[in-house]
C-alpha positions as CSV (number, residue, x, y, z in Angstrom):
1,X,0.0,0.0,0.0
2,X,2.8,2.4,0.8
3,X,4.3,1.9,-2.7
4,X,1.1,2.7,-4.4
5,X,0.7,5.9,-2.3
6,X,4.2,6.9,-3.3
7,X,3.5,6.3,-6.9
8,X,0.3,8.3,-6.8
9,X,2.1,11.1,-5.0
10,X,4.9,11.1,-7.6
11,X,2.4,11.2,-10.5
12,X,0.5,14.1,-8.9
13,X,3.8,16.0,-8.3
14,X,4.8,15.5,-12.0
15,X,1.4,16.6,-13.2
16,X,1.5,19.7,-11.0
17,X,5.0,20.6,-12.4
18,X,3.6,20.3,-15.9
19,X,0.7,22.5,-15.1
20,X,2.9,25.1,-13.5
21,X,5.2,25.2,-16.5
22,X,2.3,25.6,-18.8
23,X,0.9,28.5,-16.7
24,X,4.3,30.2,-16.8
25,X,4.6,29.8,-20.6
26,X,1.1,31.2,-21.1
27,X,1.7,34.1,-18.7
28,X,4.9,35.0,-20.5
29,X,3.2,34.9,-23.9
30,X,0.3,37.1,-22.7
31,X,2.4,39.7,-20.9
32,X,5.3,39.8,-23.3
33,X,3.2,40.3,-26.3
34,X,1.0,43.1,-24.9
35,X,3.8,45.0,-23.1
36,X,6.2,44.7,-26.0
37,X,3.5,46.0,-28.4
38,X,2.8,48.9,-26.1
39,X,6.5,49.9,-26.1
40,X,6.9,49.4,-29.8
41,X,3.8,51.6,-30.5
42,X,5.4,54.4,-28.4
43,X,2.8,54.5,-25.7
44,X,5.2,55.3,-23.0
45,X,7.3,57.7,-25.1
46,X,4.7,60.5,-24.9
47,X,4.6,60.3,-21.1
48,X,8.4,60.7,-20.8
49,X,8.6,63.5,-23.5
50,X,5.8,65.4,-21.7
51,X,7.7,65.3,-18.4
52,X,10.9,66.6,-20.1
53,X,9.1,69.3,-21.9
54,X,7.3,70.4,-18.8
55,X,10.7,70.5,-16.9
56,X,12.3,72.6,-19.6
57,X,9.4,75.1,-19.6
58,X,9.6,75.5,-15.8
59,X,13.4,76.0,-16.0
60,X,12.9,78.7,-18.7
61,X,10.3,80.5,-16.5
62,X,12.6,80.4,-13.5
63,X,15.5,81.8,-15.5
64,X,13.4,84.6,-17.0
65,X,11.9,85.5,-13.6
66,X,15.3,85.7,-12.1
67,X,16.7,88.0,-14.7
68,X,14.6,91.0,-13.5
69,X,11.8,90.7,-16.0
C-alpha cells in the first residue's frame, strides 16, 4: 500500500509541475506580447517626453523670472 501511495504522489507531483510550466509559458506569452507591443507603439514615449518638456518650460520660467523681468 505504501508503494502505491508513493506512486500516486509522484504522479501528482509530476502533473503539477507540468501545469505550473504551462501556466508560466502562457503568462509569458500574454504579458510579453502586450507589453512589448505597447512599447513598440510608443505608448510610454509620450509620457516621458511630456515630463521633459514640462521641466524645460519650468526652467525657462525660473530663468526669465530671475533676470529681473
